[in-house]
C-alpha positions in Angstrom: -4.8 23.2 17.4 -7.9 23.9 15.3 -10.9 21.6 14.9 -12.7 21.9 11.6 -16.4 20.8 11.7 -18.4 19.7 8.6 -21.9 18.4 9.3 -24.7 16.9 7.3 -22.8 15.9 4.1 -25.2 13.7 2.2 -24.8 11.3 -0.7 -26.6 8.2 -2.1 -24.8 4.9 -2.1 -25.5 1.2 -2.7 -24.3 -0.1 0.7 -26.0 -2.8 2.7 -25.7 -6.4 4.1 -27.8 -8.1 1.4 -27.4 -8.1 -2.3 -30.9 -6.8 -2.7 -30.0 -3.8 -0.4 -26.9 -3.1 -2.5 -29.0 -2.9 -5.7 -30.7 0.2 -4.4 -29.3 3.6 -3.6 -29.7 4.6 0.0 -29.3 8.1 1.6 -26.3 8.6 3.9 -25.3 11.5 6.1 -21.8 12.2 7.4 -20.4 14.5 10.1 -16.6 15.0 10.3 -14.3 16.7 12.8 -10.7 17.3 11.8 -7.9 18.5 14.1 -4.9 20.2 12.5 -2.4 22.9 13.2 -4.0 25.8 11.3 -2.7 28.8 13.2 -1.3 30.3 10.0 -4.8 30.4 8.5 -6.1 32.1 11.6 -3.7 34.9 10.9 -3.4 35.1 7.1 -7.1 34.5 6.1 -5.8 32.5 3.1 -7.4 29.3 1.9 -4.0 27.6 1.1 -3.2 27.8 4.8 -6.1 25.7 5.9 -8.0 22.5 4.9 -10.7 23.3 2.3 -13.9 21.9 3.6 -15.3 21.7 0.1 -12.4 19.3 -0.8 -13.2 17.3 2.4 -16.9 17.0 1.4 -15.8 16.0 -2.1 -13.6 13.2 -0.8 -16.5 11.9 1.3 -19.0 11.9 -1.5 -16.4 10.4 -3.9 -15.6 7.5 -1.7 -19.2 7.0 -0.6 -20.5 6.8 -4.2 -17.7 5.1 -6.0 -17.5 1.8 -4.0 -19.9 -0.6 -2.4 -19.7 -1.8 1.2 -21.7 -4.3 3.2 -21.2 -2.6 6.6 -21.4 0.9 7.9 -18.2 0.3 9.8 -16.3 -0.5 6.6 -17.8 2.5 4.8 -16.8 4.8 7.7 -13.3 3.5 7.8 -12.9 4.0 4.0 -14.2 7.6 4.4 -11.9 8.4 7.3 -8.9 6.8 5.6 -9.6 8.8 2.4 -9.6 12.0 4.4 -6.4 11.3 6.3 -4.6 10.3 3.1 -5.7 13.3 1.2 -5.1 15.8 4.0 -1.8 15.0 5.7 -2.0 18.0 8.0 -4.8 16.3 9.9 -3.5 15.1 13.3 -6.8 13.5 14.5 -10.2 13.0 13.0 -13.6 11.8 14.0 -16.4 10.7 11.6 -20.0 9.8 12.1 -21.8 8.0 9.2 -25.6 7.5 9.3 -27.7 5.4 6.9 -31.0 7.2 6.8 -34.2 5.2 7.1 -32.4 1.8 7.3 -34.5 -1.1 5.9 -35.7 -4.1 7.8 -35.4 -2.4 11.2 -38.3 -2.7 13.7 -39.5 0.6 15.0 -38.5 2.4 11.8 -35.5 4.3 13.1 -34.5 7.6 11.4 -31.0 6.3 11.0 -28.4 3.7 11.9 -24.9 5.0 12.4 -21.3 4.5 13.4 -18.6 6.7 14.8 -14.9 6.2 14.2 -11.7 8.1 15.2 -8.2 8.4 13.9 -5.6 7.8 15.3 
C-alpha cells in the first residue's frame, strides 16, 4: 500500500456561516493523504500507474471554488467525496481543511480547521 501526500493546496472560496461571510472570498488550505495500491507505479515509473497529484489538487480547487458551504465540515466532506469519486483506486483517504484567518474569532487564530477520513 502506498500513501500519497499533498500538502498546502490553497484556494479562495465564499464559505461561511453568515451571508455576509459568504459574500467575500476567504483563503483555504488543504492537506490530503490518499492510500492506494500503487506498487506498479513503484516499478514502472509511469504516471498512468499512479494517482496524478496535479489532478487531485485540481479536484480540490474545483470543488472548493465552484460551490458555497456554510460549514467547514460540509466543505471537507464535499472535497473528500470528490476525490474518492474521481480516483476509484483510493482505498482510504484523510483530508484536513483550514480556513485561514477566520473572522469573528477572539484571539485572532491563524486558522480554523477540520479533519475527515474515508472510509
